[in-house]
PDB file of N, CA, C and O in Angstrom, chain B, residues numbered from 101:
ATOM      1  N   MET B 101      36.095  52.811  33.964  1.00  0.00           N
ATOM      2  CA  MET B 101      37.591  51.834  33.660  1.00  0.00           C
ATOM      3  C   MET B 101      36.608  50.797  33.163  1.00  0.00           C
ATOM      4  O   MET B 101      36.249  50.859  31.987  1.00  0.00           O
ATOM      5  N   ILE B 102      36.257  50.081  33.763  1.00  0.00           N
ATOM      6  CA  ILE B 102      35.810  48.535  32.876  1.00  0.00           C
ATOM      7  C   ILE B 102      35.224  48.741  31.808  1.00  0.00           C
ATOM      8  O   ILE B 102      35.102  47.711  31.145  1.00  0.00           O
ATOM      9  N   LEU B 103      34.560  50.166  31.083  1.00  0.00           N
ATOM     10  CA  LEU B 103      33.836  50.023  30.376  1.00  0.00           C
ATOM     11  C   LEU B 103      34.572  50.637  28.880  1.00  0.00           C
ATOM     12  O   LEU B 103      34.211  50.392  27.729  1.00  0.00           O
ATOM     13  N   SER B 104      35.801  51.571  29.374  1.00  0.00           N
ATOM     14  CA  SER B 104      36.879  51.949  28.286  1.00  0.00           C
ATOM     15  C   SER B 104      37.324  50.747  27.927  1.00  0.00           C
ATOM     16  O   SER B 104      37.440  50.715  26.702  1.00  0.00           O
ATOM     17  N   THR B 105      37.822  49.104  28.756  1.00  0.00           N
ATOM     18  CA  THR B 105      38.668  48.035  28.548  1.00  0.00           C
ATOM     19  C   THR B 105      37.179  47.369  27.710  1.00  0.00           C
ATOM     20  O   THR B 105      37.563  46.779  26.699  1.00  0.00           O
ATOM     21  N   ASN B 106      36.169  47.328  27.802  1.00  0.00           N
ATOM     22  CA  ASN B 106      35.058  46.638  26.687  1.00  0.00           C
ATOM     23  C   ASN B 106      35.292  47.261  25.282  1.00  0.00           C
ATOM     24  O   ASN B 106      35.241  46.696  24.189  1.00  0.00           O
ATOM     25  N   LEU B 107      35.651  48.997  25.669  1.00  0.00           N
ATOM     26  CA  LEU B 107      36.111  49.102  24.002  1.00  0.00           C
ATOM     27  C   LEU B 107      37.383  48.883  23.721  1.00  0.00           C
ATOM     28  O   LEU B 107      37.515  48.818  22.499  1.00  0.00           O
ATOM     29  N   LEU B 108      38.279  48.754  24.228  1.00  0.00           N
ATOM     30  CA  LEU B 108      39.679  48.002  23.521  1.00  0.00           C
ATOM     31  C   LEU B 108      39.353  46.364  23.795  1.00  0.00           C
ATOM     32  O   LEU B 108      40.467  45.841  23.827  1.00  0.00           O
ATOM     33  N   VAL B 109      38.801  45.800  23.909  1.00  0.00           N
ATOM     34  CA  VAL B 109      38.222  44.580  23.343  1.00  0.00           C
ATOM     35  C   VAL B 109      37.603  44.083  22.447  1.00  0.00           C
ATOM     36  O   VAL B 109      37.863  42.915  22.158  1.00  0.00           O
ATOM     37  N   LEU B 110      36.436  44.905  21.608  1.00  0.00           N
ATOM     38  CA  LEU B 110      36.077  45.559  20.807  1.00  0.00           C
ATOM     39  C   LEU B 110      37.222  45.921  19.864  1.00  0.00           C
ATOM     40  O   LEU B 110      37.599  45.098  19.030  1.00  0.00           O
ATOM     41  N   LEU B 111      37.764  47.077  19.964  1.00  0.00           N
ATOM     42  CA  LEU B 111      38.799  46.849  19.075  1.00  0.00           C
ATOM     43  C   LEU B 111      39.941  45.675  18.588  1.00  0.00           C
ATOM     44  O   LEU B 111      40.337  45.239  17.506  1.00  0.00           O
ATOM     45  N   SER B 112      40.159  45.488  19.658  1.00  0.00           N
ATOM     46  CA  SER B 112      41.179  44.207  19.487  1.00  0.00           C
ATOM     47  C   SER B 112      40.067  42.921  18.562  1.00  0.00           C
ATOM     48  O   SER B 112      40.542  42.109  17.767  1.00  0.00           O
ATOM     49  N   VAL B 113      38.755  42.998  18.866  1.00  0.00           N
ATOM     50  CA  VAL B 113      38.497  41.845  17.879  1.00  0.00           C
ATOM     51  C   VAL B 113      38.417  42.271  16.582  1.00  0.00           C
ATOM     52  O   VAL B 113      38.602  41.449  15.685  1.00  0.00           O
ATOM     53  N   ILE B 114      37.990  44.263  16.136  1.00  0.00           N
ATOM     54  CA  ILE B 114      38.129  44.416  14.991  1.00  0.00           C
ATOM     55  C   ILE B 114      39.441  43.973  14.575  1.00  0.00           C
ATOM     56  O   ILE B 114      39.709  43.062  13.791  1.00  0.00           O
ATOM     57  N   LEU B 115      40.120  44.640  15.123  1.00  0.00           N
ATOM     58  CA  LEU B 115      41.848  43.938  14.012  1.00  0.00           C
ATOM     59  C   LEU B 115      42.045  42.821  14.043  1.00  0.00           C
ATOM     60  O   LEU B 115      43.033  42.671  13.324  1.00  0.00           O
ATOM     61  N   CYS B 116      41.664  41.616  14.522  1.00  0.00           N
ATOM     62  CA  CYS B 116      41.880  40.205  14.997  1.00  0.00           C
ATOM     63  C   CYS B 116      41.294  40.201  13.461  1.00  0.00           C
ATOM     64  O   CYS B 116      42.004  39.585  12.666  1.00  0.00           O
ATOM     65  N   MET B 117      39.995  40.852  12.880  1.00  0.00           N
ATOM     66  CA  MET B 117      39.583  40.391  11.750  1.00  0.00           C
ATOM     67  C   MET B 117      40.172  40.895   9.939  1.00  0.00           C
ATOM     68  O   MET B 117      39.755  40.718   8.795  1.00  0.00           O
ATOM     69  N   VAL B 118      41.157  41.474  10.492  1.00  0.00           N
ATOM     70  CA  VAL B 118      41.820  41.851   9.340  1.00  0.00           C
ATOM     71  C   VAL B 118      42.798  40.842   8.715  1.00  0.00           C
ATOM     72  O   VAL B 118      43.474  40.080   9.406  1.00  0.00           O
ATOM     73  N   ASP B 119      42.836  40.877   7.397  1.00  0.00           N
ATOM     74  CA  ASP B 119      43.790  39.673   6.477  1.00  0.00           C
ATOM     75  C   ASP B 119      45.233  40.101   6.501  1.00  0.00           C
ATOM     76  O   ASP B 119      46.043  39.987   5.581  1.00  0.00           O
ATOM     77  N   ASP B 120      45.441  40.649   7.787  1.00  0.00           N
ATOM     78  CA  ASP B 120      47.039  40.581   8.214  1.00  0.00           C
ATOM     79  C   ASP B 120      47.395  40.706   8.917  1.00  0.00           C
ATOM     80  O   ASP B 120      46.941  41.549   9.691  1.00  0.00           O
ATOM     81  N   ILE B 121      48.762  39.787   9.285  1.00  0.00           N
ATOM     82  CA  ILE B 121      49.416  39.265   9.924  1.00  0.00           C
ATOM     83  C   ILE B 121      50.199  40.451  11.608  1.00  0.00           C
ATOM     84  O   ILE B 121      50.330  40.410  12.832  1.00  0.00           O
ATOM     85  N   MET B 122      50.431  41.190  10.586  1.00  0.00           N
ATOM     86  CA  MET B 122      51.114  42.151  11.578  1.00  0.00           C
ATOM     87  C   MET B 122      49.597  42.799  12.661  1.00  0.00           C
ATOM     88  O   MET B 122      49.580  42.776  13.891  1.00  0.00           O
ATOM     89  N   VAL B 123      48.539  43.290  11.813  1.00  0.00           N
ATOM     90  CA  VAL B 123      47.394  43.950  12.677  1.00  0.00           C
ATOM     91  C   VAL B 123      46.770  42.554  13.321  1.00  0.00           C
ATOM     92  O   VAL B 123      45.843  42.808  14.091  1.00  0.00           O
ATOM     93  N   ILE B 124      47.103  40.932  13.168  1.00  0.00           N
ATOM     94  CA  ILE B 124      46.074  40.220  13.615  1.00  0.00           C
ATOM     95  C   ILE B 124      46.971  40.135  15.151  1.00  0.00           C
ATOM     96  O   ILE B 124      46.383  39.800  16.178  1.00  0.00           O
ATOM     97  N   ALA B 125      48.593  40.516  15.149  1.00  0.00           N
ATOM     98  CA  ALA B 125      49.019  40.596  16.128  1.00  0.00           C
ATOM     99  C   ALA B 125      48.848  41.339  17.179  1.00  0.00           C
ATOM    100  O   ALA B 125      48.738  41.036  18.367  1.00  0.00           O
ATOM    101  N   PHE B 126      48.836  42.252  16.687  1.00  0.00           N
ATOM    102  CA  PHE B 126      48.496  43.912  17.554  1.00  0.00           C
ATOM    103  C   PHE B 126      46.945  43.498  17.738  1.00  0.00           C
ATOM    104  O   PHE B 126      47.104  42.740  18.695  1.00  0.00           O
ATOM    105  N   GLY B 127      46.252  43.484  17.613  1.00  0.00           N
ATOM    106  CA  GLY B 127      44.592  42.950  17.664  1.00  0.00           C
ATOM    107  C   GLY B 127      45.143  42.284  18.963  1.00  0.00           C
ATOM    108  O   GLY B 127      45.232  42.792  20.080  1.00  0.00           O
ATOM    109  N   ARG B 128      45.476  41.092  18.580  1.00  0.00           N
ATOM    110  CA  ARG B 128      46.180  40.399  20.098  1.00  0.00           C
ATOM    111  C   ARG B 128      47.260  40.795  21.067  1.00  0.00           C
ATOM    112  O   ARG B 128      47.396  39.972  21.972  1.00  0.00           O
ATOM    113  N   PHE B 129      47.884  41.599  21.109  1.00  0.00           N
ATOM    114  CA  PHE B 129      48.286  42.249  21.697  1.00  0.00           C
ATOM    115  C   PHE B 129      47.409  43.217  22.803  1.00  0.00           C
ATOM    116  O   PHE B 129      47.587  43.293  24.018  1.00  0.00           O
ATOM    117  N   LEU B 130      46.326  43.984  21.897  1.00  0.00           N
ATOM    118  CA  LEU B 130      45.411  44.882  23.024  1.00  0.00           C
ATOM    119  C   LEU B 130      44.558  43.945  23.864  1.00  0.00           C
ATOM    120  O   LEU B 130      44.226  44.090  25.040  1.00  0.00           O
ATOM    121  N   TYR B 131      44.189  42.674  22.790  1.00  0.00           N
ATOM    122  CA  TYR B 131      43.088  41.826  23.654  1.00  0.00           C
ATOM    123  C   TYR B 131      43.972  41.406  24.993  1.00  0.00           C
ATOM    124  O   TYR B 131      43.461  41.240  26.100  1.00  0.00           O
ATOM    125  N   GLY B 132      45.639  41.237  24.654  1.00  0.00           N
ATOM    126  CA  GLY B 132      45.628  40.363  26.461  1.00  0.00           C
ATOM    127  C   GLY B 132      45.835  41.791  27.309  1.00  0.00           C
ATOM    128  O   GLY B 132      45.705  41.849  28.532  1.00  0.00           O
ATOM    129  N   MET B 133      46.130  42.772  26.582  1.00  0.00           N
ATOM    130  CA  MET B 133      45.936  43.898  27.481  1.00  0.00           C
ATOM    131  C   MET B 133      44.742  43.909  28.655  1.00  0.00           C
ATOM    132  O   MET B 133      44.566  43.868  29.872  1.00  0.00           O
ATOM    133  N   ALA B 134      44.113  43.987  27.471  1.00  0.00           N
ATOM    134  CA  ALA B 134      42.627  44.254  28.254  1.00  0.00           C
ATOM    135  C   ALA B 134      42.162  43.318  29.140  1.00  0.00           C
ATOM    136  O   ALA B 134      41.305  43.647  29.961  1.00  0.00           O
ATOM    137  N   ALA B 135      42.828  41.608  29.079  1.00  0.00           N
ATOM    138  CA  ALA B 135      42.477  40.707  29.750  1.00  0.00           C
ATOM    139  C   ALA B 135      42.729  41.168  31.110  1.00  0.00           C
ATOM    140  O   ALA B 135      41.916  41.112  32.033  1.00  0.00           O
ATOM    141  N   GLY B 136      44.151  41.720  31.176  1.00  0.00           N
ATOM    142  CA  GLY B 136      45.017  41.174  31.937  1.00  0.00           C
ATOM    143  C   GLY B 136      44.479  42.496  32.933  1.00  0.00           C
ATOM    144  O   GLY B 136      44.748  42.400  34.131  1.00  0.00           O
ATOM    145  N   ALA B 137      43.706  43.758  32.449  1.00  0.00           N
ATOM    146  CA  ALA B 137      43.254  45.064  33.106  1.00  0.00           C
ATOM    147  C   ALA B 137      42.242  44.317  33.774  1.00  0.00           C
ATOM    148  O   ALA B 137      42.185  44.201  34.998  1.00  0.00           O
ATOM    149  N   PHE B 138      41.333  43.742  32.852  1.00  0.00           N
ATOM    150  CA  PHE B 138      39.688  42.983  33.695  1.00  0.00           C
ATOM    151  C   PHE B 138      40.432  42.676  34.829  1.00  0.00           C
ATOM    152  O   PHE B 138      40.266  43.459  35.763  1.00  0.00           O
ATOM    153  N   THR B 139      41.379  41.552  35.051  1.00  0.00           N
ATOM    154  CA  THR B 139      41.845  40.737  35.755  1.00  0.00           C
ATOM    155  C   THR B 139      42.125  41.773  37.038  1.00  0.00           C
ATOM    156  O   THR B 139      41.942  41.415  38.202  1.00  0.00           O
ATOM    157  N   VAL B 140      42.506  42.854  36.735  1.00  0.00           N
ATOM    158  CA  VAL B 140      42.759  43.946  38.084  1.00  0.00           C
ATOM    159  C   VAL B 140      41.520  44.796  37.824  1.00  0.00           C
ATOM    160  O   VAL B 140      41.655  45.768  38.567  1.00  0.00           O
ATOM    161  N   PHE B 141      40.447  44.912  37.183  1.00  0.00           N
ATOM    162  CA  PHE B 141      39.848  45.793  37.583  1.00  0.00           C
ATOM    163  C   PHE B 141      38.041  45.563  38.406  1.00  0.00           C
ATOM    164  O   PHE B 141      37.289  46.178  39.162  1.00  0.00           O
ATOM    165  N   VAL B 142      38.091  44.130  37.542  1.00  0.00           N
ATOM    166  CA  VAL B 142      36.863  43.498  38.213  1.00  0.00           C
ATOM    167  C   VAL B 142      36.821  42.677  39.920  1.00  0.00           C
ATOM    168  O   VAL B 142      35.833  42.386  40.595  1.00  0.00           O
ATOM    169  N   PRO B 143      38.105  42.506  40.186  1.00  0.00           N
ATOM    170  CA  PRO B 143      38.020  42.019  41.774  1.00  0.00           C
ATOM    171  C   PRO B 143      37.874  43.106  42.715  1.00  0.00           C
ATOM    172  O   PRO B 143      37.359  42.935  43.820  1.00  0.00           O
ATOM    173  N   LYS B 144      38.432  44.523  42.198  1.00  0.00           N
ATOM    174  CA  LYS B 144      38.853  46.102  42.953  1.00  0.00           C
ATOM    175  C   LYS B 144      36.859  46.074  42.759  1.00  0.00           C
ATOM    176  O   LYS B 144      36.006  46.246  43.631  1.00  0.00           O
ATOM    177  N   PHE B 145      36.692  45.784  41.249  1.00  0.00           N
ATOM    178  CA  PHE B 145      34.982  46.495  41.921  1.00  0.00           C
ATOM    179  C   PHE B 145      34.484  45.587  42.278  1.00  0.00           C
ATOM    180  O   PHE B 145      33.781  46.459  42.789  1.00  0.00           O
ATOM    181  N   ILE B 146      33.969  44.408  42.645  1.00  0.00           N
ATOM    182  CA  ILE B 146      33.624  42.983  43.845  1.00  0.00           C
ATOM    183  C   ILE B 146      33.829  43.580  45.132  1.00  0.00           C
ATOM    184  O   ILE B 146      32.982  43.149  45.915  1.00  0.00           O
ATOM    185  N   ASN B 147      34.372  44.146  45.503  1.00  0.00           N
ATOM    186  CA  ASN B 147      35.917  44.443  46.680  1.00  0.00           C
ATOM    187  C   ASN B 147      34.647  45.543  47.110  1.00  0.00           C
ATOM    188  O   ASN B 147      33.987  45.519  48.149  1.00  0.00           O
ATOM    189  N   GLU B 148      34.559  46.284  46.229  1.00  0.00           N
ATOM    190  CA  GLU B 148      34.172  47.540  46.883  1.00  0.00           C
ATOM    191  C   GLU B 148      31.902  47.366  46.411  1.00  0.00           C
ATOM    192  O   GLU B 148      31.031  48.042  46.958  1.00  0.00           O
ATOM    193  N   VAL B 149      31.776  46.774  45.813  1.00  0.00           N
ATOM    194  CA  VAL B 149      30.020  46.592  45.997  1.00  0.00           C
ATOM    195  C   VAL B 149      29.694  45.522  46.749  1.00  0.00           C
ATOM    196  O   VAL B 149      28.667  45.705  47.404  1.00  0.00           O
ATOM    197  N   ALA B 150      30.290  44.294  46.910  1.00  0.00           N
ATOM    198  CA  ALA B 150      29.853  43.401  47.458  1.00  0.00           C
ATOM    199  C   ALA B 150      29.849  43.030  48.784  1.00  0.00           C
ATOM    200  O   ALA B 150      30.802  43.506  49.401  1.00  0.00           O
ATOM    201  N   PRO B 151      29.002  42.249  49.523  1.00  0.00           N
ATOM    202  CA  PRO B 151      28.498  42.439  51.095  1.00  0.00           C
ATOM    203  C   PRO B 151      30.184  41.837  51.593  1.00  0.00           C
ATOM    204  O   PRO B 151      31.016  41.343  50.833  1.00  0.00           O
ATOM    205  N   PRO B 152      30.334  42.081  53.164  1.00  0.00           N
ATOM    206  CA  PRO B 152      31.636  41.401  53.175  1.00  0.00           C
ATOM    207  C   PRO B 152      31.708  39.766  53.414  1.00  0.00           C
ATOM    208  O   PRO B 152      32.772  39.208  53.148  1.00  0.00           O
ATOM    209  N   GLU B 153      30.920  39.217  53.765  1.00  0.00           N
ATOM    210  CA  GLU B 153      30.743  38.015  53.821  1.00  0.00           C
ATOM    211  C   GLU B 153      30.891  37.069  52.641  1.00  0.00           C
ATOM    212  O   GLU B 153      31.050  35.853  52.747  1.00  0.00           O
ATOM    213  N   PHE B 154      30.785  38.103  50.933  1.00  0.00           N
ATOM    214  CA  PHE B 154      30.515  37.137  49.898  1.00  0.00           C
ATOM    215  C   PHE B 154      31.853  37.664  49.377  1.00  0.00           C
ATOM    216  O   PHE B 154      32.063  37.090  48.309  1.00  0.00           O
ATOM    217  N   LYS B 155      32.688  38.370  49.621  1.00  0.00           N
ATOM    218  CA  LYS B 155      33.785  39.302  49.204  1.00  0.00           C
ATOM    219  C   LYS B 155      35.191  37.911  48.146  1.00  0.00           C
ATOM    220  O   LYS B 155      35.516  37.755  46.969  1.00  0.00           O
ATOM    221  N   GLY B 156      35.539  37.300  49.383  1.00  0.00           N
ATOM    222  CA  GLY B 156      36.173  36.054  49.007  1.00  0.00           C
ATOM    223  C   GLY B 156      35.251  35.054  48.015  1.00  0.00           C
ATOM    224  O   GLY B 156      35.665  35.163  46.861  1.00  0.00           O
ATOM    225  N   PRO B 157      34.368  34.316  48.096  1.00  0.00           N
ATOM    226  CA  PRO B 157      33.934  33.911  46.784  1.00  0.00           C
ATOM    227  C   PRO B 157      33.842  34.102  46.160  1.00  0.00           C
ATOM    228  O   PRO B 157      34.248  33.356  45.269  1.00  0.00           O
ATOM    229  N   PHE B 158      33.054  35.609  45.753  1.00  0.00           N
ATOM    230  CA  PHE B 158      33.027  36.204  44.843  1.00  0.00           C
ATOM    231  C   PHE B 158      34.853  36.623  43.500  1.00  0.00           C
ATOM    232  O   PHE B 158      35.088  36.462  42.303  1.00  0.00           O
ATOM    233  N   GLY B 159      35.689  37.213  44.794  1.00  0.00           N
ATOM    234  CA  GLY B 159      36.679  37.304  44.004  1.00  0.00           C
ATOM    235  C   GLY B 159      37.396  36.439  43.122  1.00  0.00           C
ATOM    236  O   GLY B 159      38.052  36.693  42.111  1.00  0.00           O
ATOM    237  N   ALA B 160      36.949  34.565  44.141  1.00  0.00           N
ATOM    238  CA  ALA B 160      37.888  33.957  43.560  1.00  0.00           C
ATOM    239  C   ALA B 160      37.214  33.114  42.454  1.00  0.00           C
ATOM    240  O   ALA B 160      37.847  32.303  41.777  1.00  0.00           O
ATOM    241  N   ILE B 161      35.296  33.460  42.246  1.00  0.00           N
ATOM    242  CA  ILE B 161      34.923  32.759  40.982  1.00  0.00           C
ATOM    243  C   ILE B 161      35.247  33.859  39.888  1.00  0.00           C
ATOM    244  O   ILE B 161      34.880  33.531  38.759  1.00  0.00           O
ATOM    245  N   SER B 162      35.944  35.268  40.006  1.00  0.00           N
ATOM    246  CA  SER B 162      35.810  36.216  39.322  1.00  0.00           C
ATOM    247  C   SER B 162      36.959  35.847  38.382  1.00  0.00           C
ATOM    248  O   SER B 162      37.027  35.998  37.162  1.00  0.00           O
ATOM    249  N   GLN B 163      38.074  35.195  39.459  1.00  0.00           N
ATOM    250  CA  GLN B 163      39.407  35.112  38.843  1.00  0.00           C
ATOM    251  C   GLN B 163      39.413  33.855  37.848  1.00  0.00           C
ATOM    252  O   GLN B 163      39.941  33.839  36.736  1.00  0.00           O
ATOM    253  N   PHE B 164      38.675  32.732  38.509  1.00  0.00           N
ATOM    254  CA  PHE B 164      38.432  31.694  38.132  1.00  0.00           C
ATOM    255  C   PHE B 164      37.991  32.014  36.849  1.00  0.00           C
ATOM    256  O   PHE B 164      38.915  31.814  36.062  1.00  0.00           O
ATOM    257  N   THR B 165      36.980  32.425  36.284  1.00  0.00           N
ATOM    258  CA  THR B 165      36.158  32.495  34.835  1.00  0.00           C
ATOM    259  C   THR B 165      37.490  33.574  34.641  1.00  0.00           C
ATOM    260  O   THR B 165      38.486  32.878  34.837  1.00  0.00           O
ATOM    261  N   LEU B 166      37.880  34.862  34.363  1.00  0.00           N
ATOM    262  CA  LEU B 166      38.427  35.619  34.127  1.00  0.00           C
ATOM    263  C   LEU B 166      39.361  34.332  33.057  1.00  0.00           C
ATOM    264  O   LEU B 166      39.328  34.184  31.836  1.00  0.00           O
ATOM    265  N   THR B 167      40.118  33.583  34.094  1.00  0.00           N
ATOM    266  CA  THR B 167      41.615  32.642  33.722  1.00  0.00           C
ATOM    267  C   THR B 167      41.069  31.827  32.842  1.00  0.00           C
ATOM    268  O   THR B 167      41.528  31.788  31.700  1.00  0.00           O
ATOM    269  N   LEU B 168      39.844  30.926  33.267  1.00  0.00           N
ATOM    270  CA  LEU B 168      39.064  29.826  32.044  1.00  0.00           C
ATOM    271  C   LEU B 168      38.701  30.648  30.853  1.00  0.00           C
ATOM    272  O   LEU B 168      38.751  30.001  29.807  1.00  0.00           O
ATOM    273  N   ALA B 169      38.288  32.117  30.703  1.00  0.00           N
ATOM    274  CA  ALA B 169      38.038  33.083  29.345  1.00  0.00           C
ATOM    275  C   ALA B 169      38.937  33.324  28.231  1.00  0.00           C
ATOM    276  O   ALA B 169      38.655  33.257  27.035  1.00  0.00           O
ATOM    277  N   ILE B 170      40.457  33.716  28.956  1.00  0.00           N
ATOM    278  CA  ILE B 170      41.616  33.717  28.654  1.00  0.00           C
ATOM    279  C   ILE B 170      41.829  32.197  28.070  1.00  0.00           C
ATOM    280  O   ILE B 170      42.578  32.176  27.093  1.00  0.00           O
ATOM    281  N   PHE B 171      41.426  31.194  28.392  1.00  0.00           N
ATOM    282  CA  PHE B 171      42.038  29.654  28.163  1.00  0.00           C
ATOM    283  C   PHE B 171      40.934  29.362  26.860  1.00  0.00           C
ATOM    284  O   PHE B 171      41.314  29.379  25.690  1.00  0.00           O
ATOM    285  N   ILE B 172      40.033  29.191  27.116  1.00  0.00           N
ATOM    286  CA  ILE B 172      39.016  29.363  25.978  1.00  0.00           C
ATOM    287  C   ILE B 172      39.428  30.067  24.484  1.00  0.00           C
ATOM    288  O   ILE B 172      39.623  29.649  23.342  1.00  0.00           O
ATOM    289  N   ALA B 173      39.442  31.244  25.099  1.00  0.00           N
ATOM    290  CA  ALA B 173      40.199  31.985  23.581  1.00  0.00           C
ATOM    291  C   ALA B 173      41.497  31.781  23.001  1.00  0.00           C
ATOM    292  O   ALA B 173      41.692  31.957  21.799  1.00  0.00           O
ATOM    293  N   SER B 174      42.695  31.295  24.071  1.00  0.00           N
ATOM    294  CA  SER B 174      43.735  30.551  23.155  1.00  0.00           C
ATOM    295  C   SER B 174      43.254  29.291  22.826  1.00  0.00           C
ATOM    296  O   SER B 174      43.954  29.087  21.834  1.00  0.00           O
ATOM    297  N   LEU B 175      42.414  28.081  22.966  1.00  0.00           N
ATOM    298  CA  LEU B 175      42.218  27.240  22.614  1.00  0.00           C
ATOM    299  C   LEU B 175      41.114  27.302  21.318  1.00  0.00           C
ATOM    300  O   LEU B 175      40.905  26.289  20.650  1.00  0.00           O
ATOM    301  N   MET B 176      40.578  28.308  21.091  1.00  0.00           N
ATOM    302  CA  MET B 176      40.123  28.503  19.291  1.00  0.00           C
ATOM    303  C   MET B 176      40.747  28.954  18.643  1.00  0.00           C
ATOM    304  O   MET B 176      40.244  29.415  17.618  1.00  0.00           O
ATOM    305  N   CYS B 177      42.374  29.100  18.889  1.00  0.00           N
ATOM    306  CA  CYS B 177      42.853  29.362  17.674  1.00  0.00           C
ATOM    307  C   CYS B 177      43.885  27.601  17.691  1.00  0.00           C
ATOM    308  O   CYS B 177      45.005  27.815  17.228  1.00  0.00           O
ATOM    309  N   ILE B 178      43.760  26.600  17.964  1.00  0.00           N
ATOM    310  CA  ILE B 178      43.916  25.327  17.705  1.00  0.00           C
ATOM    311  C   ILE B 178      43.222  25.071  16.292  1.00  0.00           C
ATOM    312  O   ILE B 178      43.954  24.441  15.529  1.00  0.00           O
ATOM    313  N   VAL B 179      41.934  25.428  15.752  1.00  0.00           N
ATOM    314  CA  VAL B 179      40.908  24.780  15.029  1.00  0.00           C
ATOM    315  C   VAL B 179      41.393  25.425  13.660  1.00  0.00           C
ATOM    316  O   VAL B 179      41.260  24.903  12.553  1.00  0.00           O
ATOM    317  N   ILE B 180      42.212  27.143  14.041  1.00  0.00           N
ATOM    318  CA  ILE B 180      42.013  27.405  12.971  1.00  0.00           C
ATOM    319  C   ILE B 180      43.816  26.770  11.925  1.00  0.00           C
ATOM    320  O   ILE B 180      44.888  26.797  12.530  1.00  0.00           O
ATOM    321  N   PRO B 181      43.751  26.368  10.676  1.00  0.00           N
ATOM    322  CA  PRO B 181      44.725  25.339   9.667  1.00  0.00           C
ATOM    323  C   PRO B 181      45.439  26.627   9.350  1.00  0.00           C
ATOM    324  O   PRO B 181      45.155  27.773   9.003  1.00  0.00           O
ATOM    325  N   ASP B 182      46.527  25.878   9.640  1.00  0.00           N
ATOM    326  CA  ASP B 182      47.941  26.848   9.056  1.00  0.00           C
ATOM    327  C   ASP B 182      48.026  26.452   7.421  1.00  0.00           C
ATOM    328  O   ASP B 182      48.156  25.308   6.987  1.00  0.00           O
ATOM    329  N   ILE B 183      47.924  27.629   6.658  1.00  0.00           N
ATOM    330  CA  ILE B 183      47.672  27.870   5.473  1.00  0.00           C
ATOM    331  C   ILE B 183      49.179  28.463   5.043  1.00  0.00           C
ATOM    332  O   ILE B 183      49.451  29.593   5.447  1.00  0.00           O
ATOM    333  N   PRO B 184      50.049  27.828   4.335  1.00  0.00           N
ATOM    334  CA  PRO B 184      50.391  28.381   3.381  1.00  0.00           C
ATOM    335  C   PRO B 184      50.820  29.459   2.565  1.00  0.00           C
ATOM    336  O   PRO B 184      50.579  29.440   1.358  1.00  0.00           O
ATOM    337  N   ARG B 185      51.494  30.495   3.155  1.00  0.00           N
ATOM    338  CA  ARG B 185      51.054  31.699   2.150  1.00  0.00           C
ATOM    339  C   ARG B 185      52.350  31.807   1.122  1.00  0.00           C
ATOM    340  O   ARG B 185      53.506  31.604   1.494  1.00  0.00           O
ATOM    341  N   GLU B 186      52.034  32.101  -0.004  1.00  0.00           N
ATOM    342  CA  GLU B 186      53.105  32.239  -1.341  1.00  0.00           C
ATOM    343  C   GLU B 186      53.845  33.284  -1.001  1.00  0.00           C
ATOM    344  O   GLU B 186      53.187  34.222  -0.553  1.00  0.00           O
ATOM    345  N   GLU B 187      54.948  33.435  -1.060  1.00  0.00           N
ATOM    346  CA  GLU B 187      56.052  34.339  -1.069  1.00  0.00           C
ATOM    347  C   GLU B 187      55.798  35.356  -2.253  1.00  0.00           C
ATOM    348  O   GLU B 187      55.534  35.097  -3.427  1.00  0.00           O
ATOM    349  N   ILE B 188      56.016  37.138  -1.353  1.00  0.00           N
ATOM    350  CA  ILE B 188      55.900  38.046  -2.494  1.00  0.00           C
ATOM    351  C   ILE B 188      57.084  38.693  -3.198  1.00  0.00           C
ATOM    352  O   ILE B 188      56.897  39.447  -4.154  1.00  0.00           O
TER     353      ILE B 188
END
């Protein structure tokens, strides 16, 4: 499941490169779905793989880094200038 979610992230990044606002919005939606899926899959994977004494710290670190990555991706939109489009 983690590998298929990586493909979803790749697809959403490709869609966000298109110069159409609706396609970009759909790409952002897919990226949000993938980020949400990672917040479920990664802690479950860590729970199965990590030794019992490290499950708590590893789970906390994974949640923190996933949340930080979502926050950084949101901050990247701040530097994009608002260019007015001409009416069609």
